[in-house]
C-alpha positions in Angstrom: 7.9 -42.7 13.7 9.6 -40.3 11.3 7.5 -37.1 11.7 8.2 -33.4 11.4 6.1 -31.5 13.8 5.5 -28.2 12.0 4.6 -30.3 9.0 2.0 -32.1 11.1 0.7 -28.5 12.6 0.3 -27.5 9.0 -1.9 -30.3 8.1 -3.9 -30.6 11.3 -4.3 -26.9 12.2 -6.5 -26.0 9.3 -8.6 -29.1 9.7 -9.5 -28.2 13.3 -10.2 -24.6 12.6 -12.3 -25.4 9.8 -14.5 -27.6 12.1 -14.7 -24.4 14.4 -12.2 -25.4 17.0 -9.3 -24.0 18.5 -6.1 -25.8 17.5 -3.9 -25.8 20.9 -1.1 -28.0 19.8 0.4 -31.5 19.1 2.2 -33.8 21.5 4.1 -36.8 20.3 4.8 -39.8 22.6 7.1 -42.9 21.9 5.2 -46.1 22.8 5.9 -49.7 22.2 3.4 -50.6 19.8 2.7 -47.4 17.8 3.8 -43.9 18.6 1.0 -41.6 20.0 0.2 -38.1 18.1 -2.2 -36.5 20.7 -3.8 -33.4 19.2 -5.2 -30.8 21.7 -8.3 -28.7 20.8 -10.5 -26.3 22.7 -13.6 -24.1 22.3 -15.3 -21.3 24.2 -18.0 -23.6 25.0 -15.7 -26.2 26.1 -14.8 -29.9 24.6 -17.0 -33.0 24.7 -16.3 -36.5 23.7 -18.4 -36.0 20.5 -16.0 -33.0 19.6 -13.2 -35.1 20.0 -14.7 -37.8 17.9 -15.5 -35.4 15.1 -12.1 -33.9 14.8 -10.5 -37.5 15.0 -12.3 -38.6 12.1 -11.4 -35.8 10.1 -7.7 -35.1 11.0 -7.5 -39.2 10.5 -8.9 -38.9 7.3 -6.7 -35.9 6.0 -3.5 -37.7 7.4 -4.5 -40.9 5.5 -4.6 -38.8 2.5 -1.4 -36.6 3.1 0.4 -39.4 4.8 3.1 -37.3 7.0 4.0 -40.2 9.3 6.4 -43.2 8.6 5.0 -46.2 10.0 1.8 -46.8 12.1 0.7 -44.7 14.9 -2.0 -43.9 17.2 -4.1 -40.4 16.6 -5.8 -39.2 19.9 -7.7 -35.9 20.2 -8.2 -34.5 23.4 -9.4 -31.3 25.3 -6.3 -29.4 27.2 -7.8 -30.2 30.6 -6.9 -28.0 33.5 -3.4 -28.9 33.3 -3.5 -27.3 30.0 -0.2 -27.8 28.0 1.3 -24.5 26.3 2.6 -24.7 23.2 3.0 -21.0 21.6 4.0 -17.7 23.0 0.4 -16.8 22.6 -0.8 -19.2 24.8 2.0 -18.1 27.3 0.9 -14.5 27.1 -3.1 -15.6 27.5 -1.9 -17.2 30.7 0.1 -14.6 32.6 0.2 -14.6 36.2 -1.0 -18.4 36.3 1.3 -21.1 37.7 3.1 -23.1 35.4 5.4 -26.3 35.4 8.2 -26.1 33.0 10.7 -28.6 31.8 13.6 -27.7 29.7 15.4 -29.5 26.9 18.9 -29.0 28.8 20.2 -27.3 32.1 19.0 -23.7 32.6 20.2 -22.0 35.8 21.6 -25.4 36.7 18.3 -27.5 36.4 15.7 -28.7 34.0 12.3 -28.2 36.2 10.6 -25.3 37.0 7.2 -24.3 38.6 6.3 -20.8 39.4 3.9 -17.8 38.4 4.3 -16.7 34.8 5.2 -13.1 35.1 6.3 -12.0 31.4 6.5 -13.2 27.9 8.6 -11.8 25.2 9.6 -12.9 21.5 12.5 -15.1 22.8 11.7 -15.8 26.5 9.3 -16.4 29.4 9.9 -15.1 33.0 8.5 -17.2 36.2 8.7 -16.6 39.8 8.8 -19.4 42.3 7.4 -19.5 45.6 10.8 -19.1 47.4 11.0 -15.7 45.4 13.6 -16.6 43.1 12.7 -15.3 39.4 14.2 -17.1 36.5 14.1 -16.3 32.6 13.8 -19.2 30.5 14.8 -19.0 26.7 11.5 -20.2 24.8 13.5 -22.3 22.4 14.9 -24.2 25.5 11.5 -25.4 26.9 10.7 -28.9 26.3 7.2 -29.2 27.9 5.0 -26.5 29.8 1.8 -26.9 31.4 -0.6 -25.0 33.7 -0.8 -25.9 37.3 -4.5 -26.2 38.2 -5.4 -23.9 41.0 -8.1 -24.9 43.4 -10.0 -22.7 45.8 -9.2 -23.8 49.2 -12.2 -25.2 50.8 -13.5 -23.4 54.0 -14.0 -25.4 57.1 -17.3 -26.6 57.8 -19.1 -24.8 60.5 -21.0 -26.8 63.1 -24.1 -25.9 64.5 -25.0 -26.5 68.0 
């Protein structure tokens, strides 16, 4: 699959916005049969299966006309979910103080995987603090993948009545 992510975004984002949804981003995955293009959408009221179907039909039609992908592919439209992927600096800024899991393109500070609280976002980098107290500054252009880490309130122990 030869495809330019920025070109895909330029084609897909206006379609998603025109239908009244927030365009979150695109993930591309290599698969045996056909590469997968996953489009993430969101809305204030949440995303239903019907929303995904509606966007999939429109995006699929536009991609058939524009033909930005060489060869066959599978198009999937999804909500970002609890482990929401982060694609843009604006998205990182929106989730300051959240716990994130980050994988870099190459070694940064001697490693590629980080998990911690998102402290700061600038035009070129982000800062996270891990539980062990270490703080790392990661160049935005070296981030391969980033996701929110879902936080669940711990359940209080059940009280037994006598």
